[in-house]
DRENPA-110553 format. One record per atom (N, C-alpha, C): x, y, z. Coordinates in steps of 0.001 Angstrom, whole numbers, padded with zeros to 6 digits, always signed. Example, Ala and Ser with C-alpha at 12.3 -4.5 7.8 and 13.67 -1.06 7.14 Angstrom:
BEGIN
+013190-005690+007800
+012300-004500+007800
+013200-003300+007800
+012850-002250+007080
+013670-001060+007140
+012900+000030+007870
***
This chain:
BEGIN
-068492-237296+150891
-069144-236159+150697
-068315-234978+151085
-067578-235013+152115
-066727-233893+152595
-065696-233786+151607
-065193-234962+150929
-064150-234491+149871
-064641-233860+148667
-066006-234236+148410
-066571-233531+147291
-066793-232294+147363
-067407-231756+148668
-067539-230532+148626
-066160-229678+148942
-065054-230235+149316
-063780-229637+149529
-063316-229184+148334
-063447-230482+147272
-062778-230088+145842
-063754-229095+145248
-064940-228836+145471
-065881-228114+144785
-065344-226541+145114
-065036-226486+146408
-064971-225076+146869
-063269-224696+146503
-062675-225766+146511
-061062-225436+145872
-061151-224827+144501
-062152-225386+143755
-062317-225288+142100
-062813-224041+142109
-063816-223471+142874
-064272-222002+142854
-063270-221153+142862
-062505-221421+143961
-061432-220505+144339
-060312-220169+143441
-060202-221372+142779
-058900-221605+141680
-059418-220683+140371
-060736-221116+140113
-061253-220406+138832
-061558-219132+139058
-061712-218465+140352
-062068-217305+140408
-060902-216354+140684
-059819-217228+140746
-058584-216069+141178
-058073-215513+139602
-057808-214224+139891
-057248-213480+138830
-056394-212339+139236
-055085-212344+138456
-054174-211420+138936
-053756-210671+137537
-053557-209235+137500
-053273-208605+136405
-051827-208225+136588
-051112-208842+135447
-049551-208631+135360
-049087-207388+134127
-048549-206564+135023
-048082-205501+134281
-047154-205532+133209
-047215-205520+132004
-045948-205789+131019
-044961-204519+131211
-043574-204937+131722
-042455-204283+131937
-041771-204156+130795
-041766-204923+129746
-040735-204968+128640
-040992-203489+127705
-040044-203755+126557
-039943-202583+125540
-041151-202684+124716
-041877-201596+124412
-043061-201749+123209
-042314-201432+122064
-042407-202306+120822
-041836-202322+119728
-042752-201470+118709
-042121-200487+118055
-042770-199651+117392
-043109-200394+116044
-044263-200132+115131
-044506-200873+114186
-043415-200744+112804
-043149-201867+112239
-042325-201858+111003
-042815-202443+109893
-042266-202190+108624
-042560-202708+107719
-042168-204237+107367
-043186-204891+106914
-042886-206384+106595
-043049-206633+105011
-042160-207336+104589
-042150-207864+103377
-042147-209354+103086
-042795-209867+102497
-043066-211254+102196
-042947-211971+100908
-041838-212341+100211
-041998-212733+098866
-040950-213909+098692
-041657-214893+098000
-041008-216100+097439
-040973-215872+096273
-039837-215613+095359
-039454-215176+094048
-039384-216641+093389
-040396-217098+092398
-040339-218266+091453
-039463-217611+090049
-038655-218593+089859
-037921-218426+088645
-038908-218532+087383
-038883-217500+086551
-039680-217629+085213
-040950-216985+085462
-041385-216466+086538
-042690-215710+086837
-042438-214448+087431
-043352-213469+087081
-043315-212110+087776
-043112-212070+089335
-042209-211099+089783
-041832-211088+090859
-043294-210444+091665
-043558-210893+092794
-044483-210652+093632
-044189-210598+095073
-044766-209425+095592
-044534-209281+097242
-045565-208622+097795
-046037-209390+099259
-047126-208711+099900
-046366-208129+101067
-046957-206777+101228
-046085-205950+102243
-047274-205487+103107
-046929-205320+104338
-047730-204988+105618
-047019-204278+106475
-047611-203949+107716
-046827-203632+108694
-047225-204362+110139
-046139-204414+110768
-046013-205151+111931
-047206-204431+113326
-047745-205259+114171
-048415-204840+115359
-047598-205390+116412
-047598-204697+117662
-047046-205196+118906
-048238-206273+119500
-047484-207189+120074
-048425-208376+120389
-049547-208269+121262
-049267-207008+121991
-050234-206691+123113
-051474-205913+122391
-051272-205400+121248
-052245-204528+120669
-053398-205236+120365
-054761-204730+120798
-055969-205445+120746
-056577-204777+119362
-056101-203497+119063
-056831-203167+117781
-055604-202569+116970
-055963-202360+115814
-054996-201871+114663
-055144-202579+113604
-054605-202406+112569
-054426-202990+111109
-053029-203307+110661
-052842-204317+110020
-051455-204758+109492
-051573-204141+108195
-052402-203397+107675
-052269-202997+106205
-051339-201945+106050
-050741-202270+104732
-049447-201460+104589
-049911-199954+104416
-049228-198977+104895
-049557-197432+104553
-049898-197284+103316
-050799-196249+103068
-051165-195823+101681
-050007-195431+100746
-049134-194841+101536
-048058-194322+100717
-046877-195224+100200
-047100-196569+100691
-045983-197277+100458
-045336-197616+099205
-044206-197488+098967
-043573-197624+097688
-042701-198770+097761
-042777-199725+096712
-041861-200857+096693
-041333-201196+095485
-039855-201110+095476
-038923-201228+094311
-038298-202404+094258
-038295-202994+092938
-037239-204269+092609
-036128-203957+092003
-035064-204674+092726
-033567-204516+092119
-033176-206045+091826
-032489-206012+090493
-031943-207340+090031
-030502-207114+089737
-029709-208081+090296
-028393-208119+090238
-027805-206730+090753
-028255-206283+091851
-027660-205033+092527
-027976-203702+091543
-029237-203570+090700
-029339-202407+089775
-030746-202456+089907
-031096-201288+089860
-032719-200896+090131
-033572-201490+088761
-034462-202146+088848
-035222-202548+087759
-036526-201701+087502
-037503-201712+088427
-038681-201171+088452
-039412-200836+089735
-040526-200007+089737
-041155-199739+090880
-042419-200721+090679
-042580-201497+091652
-043623-202523+091625
-044878-201858+091972
-046048-202440+091228
-047217-201621+091212
-048215-202566+092161
-049363-201889+092962
-050081-202525+093439
-051149-203749+092768
-051248-204812+093318
-052065-205538+092570
-053427-205918+093660
-053904-207309+093543
-055107-207435+094548
-054671-207532+095597
-055662-207073+096521
-055376-207222+098036
-056250-208568+098355
-055573-209310+099119
-056103-210605+099672
-056375-210458+100948
-057088-211442+101815
-057383-211531+103385
-056879-212665+103821
-055762-212584+105100
-055465-213668+105580
-055877-213311+107254
-056532-214649+107524
-057428-214271+108823
-058349-213025+109234
-058626-212496+107913
-059539-211460+108132
-058901-209987+108000
-057533-210380+107595
-056563-208887+107620
-056227-208833+106217
-056267-207358+105635
-055929-207291+104384
-054416-207493+104080
-054139-207887+103139
-052725-207931+102629
-052392-207335+101219
-051661-206145+100990
-051634-205523+099960
-050577-206237+098882
-050917-206731+097798
-049702-207056+096983
-049194-206169+096079
-047932-206406+096017
-047066-205521+094825
-046521-206386+093621
-046594-206319+092432
-046169-206923+091433
-045393-206256+090734
-044480-206885+089653
-043305-206324+088871
-043771-207073+087518
-043378-206502+086574
-043498-207268+085034
-042227-208051+084864
-041186-208194+085850
-039922-208783+085338
-040038-210391+085919
-039769-211187+085135
-039540-212419+085368
-038228-212940+085436
-037440-213284+086716
-036262-213657+086969
-035921-214863+086052
-034617-214910+086273
-034064-216235+085375
-032886-216761+086487
-032479-218038+086169
-031625-218721+087088
-030451-217727+087361
-029693-217794+088433
-028723-216845+088711
-028850-215432+088992
-030033-215032+088858
-030312-213491+089226
-030386-213456+090832
-030108-212416+091269
-030124-211906+092477
-031192-210995+092924
-032323-211196+093548
-033233-210201+093498
-033682-209687+094989
-033540-208234+094657
-033805-207314+096095
-035080-206654+096066
-035683-206607+097148
-037017-205747+097144
-036890-204916+098142
-037131-203685+097925
-037101-202538+099112
-038448-201996+099357
-038818-201558+100195
-040132-200958+100670
-039660-199636+101619
-040402-198485+101143
-040511-197489+102060
-041876-196674+102316
-042078-195889+103028
-043280-195516+103746
-043080-194186+104594
-043634-193030+104774
-043624-191858+105740
-043802-192835+107127
-042991-192333+107975
-043036-192789+109338
-042193-194008+109817
-042083-194800+108618
-041155-195835+108771
-039917-195907+108268
-039063-196803+109101
-037459-196824+108350
-037782-197782+107102
-036767-197474+105859
-036682-198253+104834
-036393-199590+105074
-036869-200469+104347
-036336-201822+104350
-036171-202529+103387
-035516-203698+103578
-035000-204252+102176
-034940-205738+102552
-034913-206609+101608
-034545-208193+101587
-034177-208304+100307
-033111-209381+100309
-032293-209929+099089
-032236-211559+099110
-032350-211979+098078
-032337-213521+097714
-030817-213746+097452
-030355-214851+097866
-029088-215464+097357
-029352-215589+095674
-028321-216287+095017
-028487-216689+093650
-029743-217550+093373
-030691-217135+092615
-031773-218265+092314
-031203-219508+091693
-032019-220436+092215
-031254-221742+091932
-032050-222401+090582
-031628-223524+090050
-031976-223798+088754
-032882-225030+088924
-033196-225778+087786
-034276-226698+087508
-033523-228106+088350
-034198-229117+088576
-033630-230334+089485
-034514-231452+088419
-033430-232493+088227
-033973-233636+087672
-034486-234655+088723
-036025-234810+088887
-036432-235879+089412
-037442-236477+088760
-037740-237704+089221
-038826-238696+088651
-039735-239539+089675
-040718-239923+089271
-041481-240871+090288
-040989-242228+089690
-039994-242651+090623
-039635-244224+090297
-040439-245296+090258
-041532-245225+091254
-042315-246163+091421
-043512-245859+092222
-044755-246662+092149
-045898-246195+093255
-046312-247804+093574
-046965-247893+094571
-047657-249074+094842
-048853-248815+095596
-050198-248818+095118
-051350-249027+095985
-051426-249851+096845
-051647-249770+098029
-051620-250715+098962
-053116-251032+099632
-053711-250045+099317
-055182-250202+100082
-056002-248977+099420
-057205-249159+098704
-058115-248492+098229
-059627-248603+098346
-060317-247876+098540
-061978-247952+098419
-062664-246702+098239
-063941-247075+097927
-064598-245718+097506
-066283-245950+097700
-066917-244608+097930
-068174-244841+097812
-068873-243435+097389
-070086-243496+096981
-070979-242531+096530
-071704-241434+097512
-071956-240385+097479
-072629-239539+098207
-073738-239024+097043
-075004-239009+097448
-076022-238377+096385
-076476-237044+097270
-076718-236066+096687
-076995-234827+096998
-078744-234421+096466
-079146-233439+097176
-080539-233128+096854
-080771-232773+095406
-079933-232029+094644
-080329-232188+093232
-080129-233288+092375
-080187-234465+093038
-079774-235866+092509
-078220-235998+091646
-077542-235166+091872
-076028-235246+091522
-075459-236115+092685
-074195-236553+092147
-073570-237394+093308
-072044-237006+092716
-071506-237646+094159
-069698-237409+094095
-069176-238948+094460
-068231-239075+094083
-067358-240218+094173
-066281-239746+095238
-066361-240534+096058
-065165-240471+097258
-064315-241712+097445
-063045-241245+097122
-061994-242390+096944
-061034-242176+098061
-060679-243195+098768
-059441-243097+099882
-058951-244405+099774
-057686-244276+100547
-056753-245187+100714
-055122-244909+100981
-054167-245850+100677
-052941-245436+101364
-052031-246324+099909
-050812-245480+099644
-049808-246017+098913
-048560-245756+099098
-047597-246034+098380
-046051-245923+098782
-045761-245387+097232
-044969-244126+097393
-044469-243593+095857
-043084-243518+096464
-042068-243605+095430
-040652-243338+095493
-040358-242286+094511
-039865-241230+095061
-039121-240065+094411
-037765-240189+094294
-037471-240229+093153
-035966-240055+092857
-035493-238723+092541
-034531-237975+093224
-033937-236893+092693
-032255-236792+092618
-032018-235994+091589
-030716-236285+091222
-030121-234785+091587
-028695-234573+092491
-028320-233583+092825
-027700-232630+091761
-028355-231495+091518
-027676-230764+090314
-026260-230139+090413
-025813-229968+091530
-024696-229149+091761
-023427-230144+092483
-022945-231059+092048
-021850-231967+092954
-020985-231019+093568
-020635-231055+095013
-019631-230174+095659
-020239-229023+096264
-021423-228775+095916
-022339-227427+096482
-023230-227693+097240
-023601-227435+098366
-024959-227663+099080
-026125-227146+098453
-027043-228054+098317
-028383-227841+097487
-029467-228229+098543
-030419-227287+098420
-031480-227308+099429
-032927-227752+098738
-033957-228391+099234
-034910-228863+098432
-036173-228913+099605
-037247-229085+098869
-038585-229442+099632
-039294-230137+098609
-039967-231396+098918
-040991-232398+098367
-042425-231790+098553
-043017-231473+097771
-044315-230864+097882
-045493-232156+097107
-046364-232447+097565
-047676-233033+097201
-048510-231849+097157
-049180-231441+096076
-049967-230478+095890
-051197-230931+096185
-052103-230211+096955
-053437-230240+097129
-054346-229473+096213
-055318-230076+095672
-056192-229618+094603
-057494-229305+095189
-058132-228103+095260
-059635-227969+095563
-060385-227086+094625
-061300-227644+094218
-062340-226837+093431
-063863-227129+093955
-064478-226194+093586
-066035-226222+093971
-066684-227212+092957
-067118-228448+093681
-067695-229469+092922
-069070-228817+092326
-069510-228032+092877
-071045-227494+092339
-070997-226796+091050
-069521-226276+090690
-069502-225491+089392
-068572-225945+088684
-067650-226871+088930
-066498-227304+087934
-067085-228754+087574
-067186-228982+086277
-067309-229929+085544
-066279-231334+085959
-064964-230723+085785
-063891-231885+085938
-063809-231962+087561
-063262-233348+087859
-063019-233524+088994
-062006-232403+089706
-061911-232129+091048
-061974-232870+092093
-061237-232154+093117
-061718-232559+094567
-061008-231906+095664
-059986-233211+095827
-058988-232644+096649
-058023-233776+097012
-057371-233400+098282
-056923-234473+099161
-056058-234231+100384
-055136-235509+100175
-053774-235023+100821
-052876-236089+100819
-052080-235963+102249
-052116-236827+103153
-051110-236741+104377
-050282-238124+104528
-049173-237712+105070
-047986-238966+105273
-048177-239731+106523
-048129-240984+106765
-048146-241747+107757
-047057-241577+108634
-047214-241996+110158
-046194-241640+110819
-045004-242481+110804
-044993-243767+109684
-043653-244332+109510
-042851-243630+108510
-043181-242199+108171
-042452-241394+107293
-041088-241107+107893
-039893-241970+107816
-038683-241654+108581
-037389-241689+107630
-037782-241229+106575
-036512-241499+105763
-035312-240357+106346
-034115-241105+106428
-033047-240164+107048
-032865-238833+106253
-033286-238526+104757
-033053-237503+104291
-033511-236210+105020
-034503-236502+105655
-035454-235270+106481
-034867-235085+107732
-033913-236063+108350
-033472-235480+109781
-034411-236161+110669
-034278-235837+112019
-034953-236178+113234
-036293-235523+113037
-036409-234254+112498
-037609-233441+112723
-038669-234221+111920
-038692-234792+111112
-039865-235483+110355
-040656-236147+111029
-040012-236734+112099
-040812-237810+113049
-042099-237101+113887
-042091-235628+113917
-043044-234923+114548
-044022-234431+113757
-043751-234931+112297
-044889-234331+111159
-045688-235104+110829
-046969-234701+110462
-047979-235469+109684
-048178-235289+108213
-047665-234284+107703
-047829-234079+106356
-046641-233560+105700
-046622-233888+104317
-045613-233431+103355
-046365-232168+102941
-045661-231369+102764
-046211-229838+102460
-047436-229619+101674
-048430-229134+102232
-049767-228916+101153
-049792-227346+100878
-048854-226629+101084
-048773-225191+100529
-049613-224346+100676
-050000-224269+102128
-051055-223122+102726
-049958-222081+102890
-050085-221159+102038
-049337-220017+101918
-047862-220000+102525
-047257-221172+101843
-045970-221538+102113
-045568-221567+103687
-046298-222043+104611
-045880-221581+106060
-045682-223155+106591
-045914-224277+105752
-045856-225401+106268
-044092-225943+105942
-043487-226115+107000
-042031-226785+106304
-041740-227982+106206
-042846-228966+106393
-042258-230451+106256
-041855-230784+104593
-040914-231797+104590
-040588-232102+103434
-039255-231342+103009
-038759-230675+103963
-037494-229950+103633
-036319-230607+103907
-035523-230534+102854
-033999-231403+103066
-032990-230820+102293
-031692-231422+102495
-030673-230954+101763
-029836-232135+101075
-029034-231970+100158
-028416-233053+099468
-027121-233794+100312
-027030-233526+101628
-025944-234023+102356
-025665-235602+102407
-026823-236038+101916
-026649-237642+102059
-026583-238421+100382
-026580-237368+099570
-026307-237765+098374
-025886-236657+097088
-024779-235981+097763
-024201-234966+096900
-023390-235578+095752
-023763-234767+094689
-023209-235396+093403
-023975-236647+092919
-024784-237336+093559
-025477-238439+093120
-026950-238426+093226
-027737-239415+092956
-029079-239763+093090
-029731-240020+094432
-030809-239982+094659
-031341-240516+095913
-032965-240869+095658
-033483-241864+096502
-034795-242168+096208
-035307-242190+097883
-036516-241345+097753
-037230-241043+099111
-038536-241812+099094
-038769-242716+099687
-040108-243390+100142
-041140-242805+100847
-042035-242530+100077
-043344-241700+100892
-044322-242473+101116
-044737-242979+102194
-046106-243746+102359
-047065-242650+102414
-048162-242847+101841
-049093-241516+101473
-050317-241964+101577
-050964-241496+102410
-052604-241687+102302
-053440-240659+101682
-054234-240977+101154
-055274-239999+100072
-056583-240027+100360
-057037-238850+100017
-058588-238866+100280
-058984-237843+099006
-059808-238384+098026
-060076-238005+096843
-061555-237649+096621
-062041-236781+096159
-063490-236375+095837
-063644-235904+094189
-064384-236422+093525
-065004-236082+092260
-066274-236344+091830
-066666-235408+091074
-068255-235237+090480
-068296-236786+089780
-069649-237377+089884
-069949-238471+089093
-069908-238323+087708
-069673-239489+086769
-069720-239383+085536
-068902-238158+084732
-067649-238011+085143
-066861-236981+084643
-065638-237741+084005
-064920-237073+083041
-063755-237592+082424
-062665-236817+083080
-061243-237369+083246
-060889-238591+082942
-061049-239781+083759
-061132-240741+083707
-061174-241983+084609
-060075-242303+085666
-059123-241291+085969
-058366-241385+086793
-057882-240008+087659
-057388-239997+089001
-057198-238813+089697
-055720-238546+089420
-055441-237232+089134
-054036-236561+089019
-053663-236273+090334
-052517-236758+090692
-051874-236569+091858
-050456-235751+091584
-050468-234378+091700
-049118-233442+091210
-048091-233803+092604
-046856-233817+092018
-045836-234077+093213
-044701-233264+092515
-044185-232204+093493
-043212-231466+093143
-041797-231212+094002
-041041-230894+093281
-039710-230547+094162
-039197-229162+093874
-039181-228549+095008
-038621-227191+094979
-037132-227125+095265
-036510-226486+094174
-035034-226031+094729
-034917-224735+095391
-034531-224811+096571
-034668-223523+097540
-033342-222709+097837
-033846-221317+097738
-032578-220647+098054
-032300-220710+099514
-031163-220311+099984
-030950-220361+101296
-031760-219846+102221
-032162-218835+102066
-033178-217816+103108
-034390-218660+103072
-034890-218977+101967
-036290-219770+102198
-036100-220919+103026
-034834-221799+102831
-034683-223036+103610
-034486-222664+105143
-033912-221772+105452
-033543-221139+106743
-034816-220832+107495
-035683-220194+106717
-036922-219729+106980
-037926-220651+107553
-038109-222173+106641
-038836-223111+106663
-038366-223921+107822
-037182-223924+108157
-036517-224860+109400
-036751-224083+110388
-036870-222740+110679
-037168-222167+111989
-038448-222066+112261
-039438-222114+111161
-041037-222165+111469
-041172-223409+111764
-040331-224438+111549
-040760-225980+111896
-040480-226060+113461
-039063-225422+113887
-038671-225606+115386
-039788-224781+116230
-040683-223914+115661
-041484-223355+116685
-042824-223917+116287
-043188-224916+115739
-044143-225290+115409
-044945-226425+116321
-044292-226724+117219
-044993-228081+118042
-046022-227287+119223
-047180-227299+118771
-047976-226598+119735
-048111-227306+121033
-048010-228656+121273
-048325-229057+122550
-046869-229082+123313
-045803-228450+122707
-044520-228190+123641
-044500-226920+124570
-045526-227088+125496
-045738-225882+126319
-044531-225265+127154
-043478-226112+127169
-042336-225586+127995
-041149-225366+126917
-041327-225297+125734
-040144-225170+125010
-039972-223676+124985
-038563-223526+124485
-037945-222314+124471
-038522-221474+123168
-038820-220146+123116
-039296-219511+122069
-038261-219468+120880
-038887-219584+119600
-037833-219708+118438
-038075-218616+117606
-037092-218053+117224
-036983-216672+116358
-037120-217284+115023
-038238-216780+114160
-038331-217288+112891
-037392-216293+112046
-036762-216862+111096
-035456-216456+110183
-036090-215371+109600
-035627-214080+109514
-035937-213336+108519
-034686-212602+108054
-034737-211973+106604
-033550-211540+106006
-033943-210034+105484
-035147-209350+106306
-035601-208231+105902
-034999-207053+106835
-034110-206427+106326
-033318-205434+107159
-034252-204205+107580
-034023-203809+108936
-034809-202771+109496
-036440-203232+109487
-036727-204378+109348
-038342-204983+109383
-038122-206337+109545
-039469-206824+109246
-039674-208331+109201
-040009-208982+107993
-040087-210262+107922
-040545-210963+106963
-039390-211935+105831
-039693-212416+104677
-038607-213216+104224
-038659-212715+102622
-037505-212622+102166
-037581-212580+100554
-036492-213614+100257
-037135-214796+099356
-036343-216038+099062
-036665-216384+097894
-036037-217451+097468
-036399-217710+095783
-036502-219256+095867
-036966-219715+094632
-037162-221323+094380
-037351-221560+092942
-037065-222614+092610
-037097-223360+091054
-038179-224328+091541
-039572-224502+090936
-040290-225622+091133
-040284-226466+089703
-039956-227735+090123
-040227-228576+088960
-041437-229648+089403
-042172-230409+088439
-043282-231027+088748
-043522-232111+087937
-044242-233086+088518
-044719-234283+087621
-045972-234537+088130
-046618-235489+087748
-047955-236100+088108
-048010-237530+088128
-048746-238346+088942
-049145-239679+088692
-050512-239786+088435
-051056-240877+087640
-052275-241130+087475
-052808-242187+088655
-053908-241948+089351
-054573-242718+090522
-055822-243189+089856
-055992-244579+089355
-057300-245082+088668
-058383-244941+089882
-059456-244421+089040
-060784-244556+089748
-061170-245954+089996
-061423-246056+091459
-062156-247471+091655
-063715-247568+092033
-064648-247668+091314
-065898-247806+091530
-066223-248642+092796
-067265-248005+093408
-067522-248902+094599
-068612-250223+094183
***
């Protein structure tokens, strides 16, 4: 009993202790932020915002109203980018700027931004990469099951889940030169109440995913990238193990799929993509990975790679090649 009272009193004292620590560091003034991943063959887009000091409880990251964004191609001015839709990330508005220009392989893209009260900023890609030859060499469904759920409106949905191994074969497009890639299994989400076709889908990789092409970092990851605003770096690799040749990557994949009942076709479409990355985008993804371990309480801080001069953000490039495989529907 005495021990219990002692522990209770100690807990009260410990939870009641508060000490305000004054910040003695240097406060950083807001800077412009450019984030743009340039896709070969697609109009160049960038979202532009401003930074906030990490101790600021109030304020907005919205770009100043007079922000002007310019597109340069191969070191020559191309056009002034116009404002497009505003989207919201974690409740904060992000202003998108868009151009009419669709870059080609070999282009070097520079994006500049300026606004009153801010330093001019700019970010430049290296040479935009080319297409990559890859294919799905094999797939083996190891386990699959399904069930139906009925809803109040007497409609129902089919849920399919299981595990399979897929083998992706990629061929290095530039022998003798370092090439950088990312394997991407795309997640599809549609509103089952309004879309006649299937489906919502989710894919994740088992902990046995230890292919040496990914290096040691893959051991801490649960997912091949599912493209949530391009912030998940898993699946990034180089051609160090197969320069000038082909390489087969075995991916043990779990899946969880949903489809409206009685819709065509009679299979699930599983999109698989390979991104050929510019070096800036590759560096950015890898430094994101180094700082992503939430449970590493005593880890050193990691500075995420940025190539935006006088500001923050990333301006990188990629070519996306895609294919898909059919996963048959299994009725319960």
